[in-house]
C-alpha positions in Angstrom: 19.0 38.7 -25.6 18.9 39.8 -21.9 20.5 43.1 -22.8 17.8 43.8 -25.5 15.1 42.8 -23.0 16.5 45.1 -20.4 16.6 48.0 -22.9 13.0 47.4 -23.9 11.9 47.3 -20.3 13.6 50.6 -19.5 12.1 52.2 -22.6 8.7 51.0 -21.4 9.4 52.6 -18.0 10.1 55.9 -19.6 6.9 55.8 -21.6 5.0 55.0 -18.5 6.6 57.9 -16.6 5.7 60.3 -19.4 2.1 59.0 -19.5 1.6 59.3 -15.7 2.8 62.9 -15.7 0.7 63.8 -18.7 -2.5 62.4 -17.1 -1.8 64.2 -13.8 -1.6 67.5 -15.6 1.2 68.8 -13.3 2.8 72.0 -14.3 6.6 72.6 -14.1 7.8 76.2 -14.5 11.1 76.7 -16.3 13.9 77.7 -13.9 17.3 76.6 -12.5 18.4 73.0 -12.4 15.9 70.9 -10.6 16.0 67.4 -9.1 12.6 66.4 -10.6 11.4 68.1 -13.8 9.0 66.7 -16.4 8.9 63.0 -16.3 11.2 63.0 -13.2 14.1 64.3 -15.4 16.9 66.5 -14.2 17.6 69.8 -16.0 21.2 70.0 -17.3 20.9 73.5 -18.9 23.5 75.8 -17.4 25.1 72.8 -15.5 26.9 71.0 -18.3 29.1 72.7 -21.0 27.8 73.7 -24.4 24.3 74.3 -25.8 22.4 71.6 -24.1 19.1 72.7 -25.7 20.6 72.0 -29.1 22.3 68.8 -27.8 19.0 67.2 -26.7 17.3 68.3 -29.9 19.9 66.8 -32.2 20.3 63.7 -30.0 16.6 62.9 -30.1 16.2 63.9 -33.7 18.3 60.9 -34.8 16.6 57.7 -35.9 16.2 55.3 -33.0 17.8 51.9 -33.5 16.9 48.7 -31.6 19.5 49.7 -29.0 18.5 53.4 -28.7 20.1 56.7 -29.8 23.7 57.6 -29.3 25.6 60.9 -28.6 29.0 62.2 -27.8 29.9 65.2 -25.7 33.3 67.0 -25.5 33.3 67.9 -21.8 36.1 70.5 -22.3 34.5 72.5 -25.1 30.8 71.5 -24.8 30.7 70.4 -28.5 28.1 67.7 -29.2 28.2 65.1 -32.0 25.7 62.6 -33.2 26.7 58.9 -33.6 27.6 59.3 -37.3 29.4 62.6 -36.8 31.6 61.1 -34.1 32.6 58.2 -36.2 33.3 60.5 -39.2 35.0 63.4 -37.4 36.6 62.1 -34.2 37.2 58.4 -34.1 36.3 55.6 -36.4 35.2 53.4 -33.6 32.4 54.0 -31.0 35.0 54.3 -28.2 35.4 57.3 -25.8 38.6 59.2 -26.5 40.2 62.1 -24.5 37.5 64.7 -23.5 34.9 62.9 -25.6 32.3 61.0 -23.5 29.8 58.8 -25.1 26.2 57.9 -24.1 23.3 55.8 -25.3 19.7 55.7 -24.3 16.1 56.5 -25.2 14.2 59.7 -25.9 10.6 60.4 -24.7 8.3 63.3 -24.3 7.2 64.5 -20.9 4.5 67.0 -20.4 5.8 70.2 -18.7 2.7 72.5 -18.7 -0.6 73.2 -20.3 -2.9 76.2 -20.8 -5.9 77.4 -22.7 -5.8 80.3 -25.1 -7.9 82.0 -27.8 -6.9 81.5 -31.4 -6.9 84.2 -34.0 -10.3 85.2 -35.2 -11.1 84.0 -38.8 -13.9 85.0 -41.1 -16.2 82.0 -41.7 -18.7 83.5 -44.1 -18.7 85.8 -47.2 -19.3 89.5 -46.8 -22.8 90.5 -47.6 -23.5 94.2 -48.2 -26.6 96.4 -48.0 -26.3 99.5 -50.2 -29.9 100.5 -49.5 -31.3 103.1 -47.1 -33.0 100.7 -44.8 -32.1 97.6 -42.7 -31.9 94.4 -44.6 -31.9 90.8 -43.5 -29.9 88.0 -45.0 -29.1 84.4 -44.3 -25.4 83.8 -43.7 -23.7 80.5 -44.2 -20.6 80.1 -42.1 -18.2 77.1 -42.0 -15.1 76.2 -40.0 -12.8 73.2 -39.5 -10.5 72.6 -36.5 -6.8 73.3 -36.7 -3.8 71.7 -35.1 -0.1 72.7 -35.2 3.1 72.5 -33.3 6.4 74.4 -33.0 9.8 73.7 -31.5 11.9 76.2 -29.5 15.1 74.8 -31.0 16.0 73.4 -34.4 14.0 73.1 -37.6 10.3 73.1 -37.7 8.5 69.9 -36.7 6.3 68.1 -39.2 2.7 67.6 -38.4 3.1 63.8 -38.6 5.8 63.9 -36.0 3.8 66.2 -33.8 0.8 63.9 -34.0 2.9 61.0 -32.9 3.9 63.0 -29.8 0.6 64.6 -28.9 -1.7 61.6 -29.6 0.4 59.5 -27.3 2.1 57.1 -29.7 5.5 58.5 -29.0 5.3 58.2 -25.2 2.7 60.8 -24.0 -0.9 60.7 -23.1 -3.0 63.8 -23.3 -6.6 63.7 -22.2 -7.6 67.3 -22.9 -10.5 68.3 -25.1 -8.4 68.8 -28.2 -8.1 67.3 -31.7 -4.8 65.7 -32.5 -6.6 62.4 -33.2 -9.9 64.1 -34.0 -11.1 66.7 -36.4 -14.4 68.5 -36.4 -16.2 71.1 -38.5 -19.5 72.9 -38.7 -21.7 74.7 -41.3 -24.2 77.0 -39.8 -27.0 79.1 -41.3 -28.2 82.2 -39.4 -30.3 85.3 -40.3 -28.7 88.6 -39.5 -29.7 92.2 -39.9 -27.5 94.4 -42.1 -27.7 98.2 -41.5 -27.9 100.6 -44.4 -24.6 101.2 -46.3 -22.9 98.4 -44.4 -21.4 95.0 -45.1 -21.6 92.2 -42.6 -19.7 88.9 -42.1 -19.5 86.2 -39.5 -16.2 85.7 -37.5 -15.2 82.7 -35.4 -12.7 82.8 -32.6 -11.5 79.3 -31.7 -10.7 78.3 -28.1 -7.5 76.3 -28.1 -5.5 74.1 -25.8 -1.7 74.3 -25.7 0.4 71.4 -24.2 4.2 71.9 -23.8 6.4 68.9 -23.7 10.1 68.7 -22.9 11.9 66.0 -24.8 13.8 63.9 -22.2 16.7 61.4 -22.5 16.9 58.2 -20.5 20.5 57.2 -20.0 21.2 53.5 -20.7 24.9 53.8 -20.4 27.6 56.5 -20.2 31.3 56.0 -21.0 34.6 57.8 -20.8 38.3 57.0 -21.0 40.8 59.4 -19.4 43.8 57.3 -20.3 43.4 54.6 -17.7 40.8 52.4 -19.4 37.2 52.8 -20.4 34.6 53.2 -17.6 30.9 52.7 -18.1 28.2 53.9 -15.8 24.4 54.0 -16.1 23.6 57.6 -15.2 24.4 61.0 -16.7 28.1 61.7 -16.1 27.9 59.4 -13.1 25.8 61.8 -11.1 22.9 59.5 -10.5 20.6 61.3 -13.1 19.0 58.5 -15.1 16.7 60.9 -17.1 17.8 64.4 -18.2 16.3 67.3 -20.2 17.2 70.9 -21.0 14.4 73.2 -20.1 15.1 75.6 -23.0 14.1 72.9 -25.5 10.4 72.3 -25.7 7.7 71.5 -28.2 4.3 73.3 -28.0 1.3 71.5 -29.5 -1.8 73.6 -30.1 -5.2 72.3 -31.1 -8.7 73.7 -31.2 -10.7 72.5 -28.2 -13.9 70.4 -28.7 -17.2 70.6 -26.9 -18.6 67.4 -25.3 -20.8 67.0 -28.4 -17.6 66.9 -30.6 -18.2 70.4 -32.1 -15.4 73.0 -32.2 -15.4 75.3 -29.1 -15.2 79.0 -29.7 -17.2 82.2 -30.1 -19.1 83.5 -33.1 -19.3 87.2 -33.7 -21.0 89.4 -36.3 -18.7 92.1 -37.7 -19.7 95.2 -39.6 -17.9 97.5 -42.0 -19.2 100.7 -43.5 -19.4 101.0 -47.2 -18.5 104.0 -49.3 -21.5 106.3 -49.0 -21.1 107.2 -52.7 -22.1 103.7 -53.6 -25.2 103.6 -51.5 -28.7 104.8 -51.9 -29.4 108.2 -50.4 
């Protein structure tokens, strides 16, 4: 019971650290190994053997049990195996053997950086043409609904439901920007516009968007090895004092349309014109 309580408290501490960093909005630029990256984690990319980006992705992609997630690293070859793969391919017991070192802990999502961008312009009204020889005026009805999406730098695509759990804060983050992971918004507008002769006109909308990048991090509960003289267990990554690690090449970017204070989508509306074939217009 005490062990389970201790694990729960440490998991809560990781969530709190992720939340604090997210609220502060601090930016971390990817680079060489650092002592304090997102969420206070230490970057192991380029330090430990193997593809550490893929290792963290596969480690944290496992279903979390009451005692955390488990992984195995071959420190000679850099090969990584999940809990089930290790039991199937290496050793039928969860015990370190030879170059295989085992670890257990918790995964969280620490904000690394955030920036604003413009989304792709989309047409929000039908085209209306004027095949006459004089200007015409028409009422345009344009409509738009906010968009959210996410992408990973490593591994398969991320589902929208998984992304929402990260960027809405339920998976250990807290993002206070004017975007819509837990919100959706739309508009329908009517406006009168002039259409020049032999021209068709439509309304375009360019959404203003917010991107938040998170680095999945791993909090080490315990780390074990056995070099032939008995199993040794420590409580930091490879006994280096790193309690939280990440690999800076593995990140998840969440993008959502920004919202105005009144809850409406933020962006720019433009009128676009296209010339029609003169042969189809009045002379």
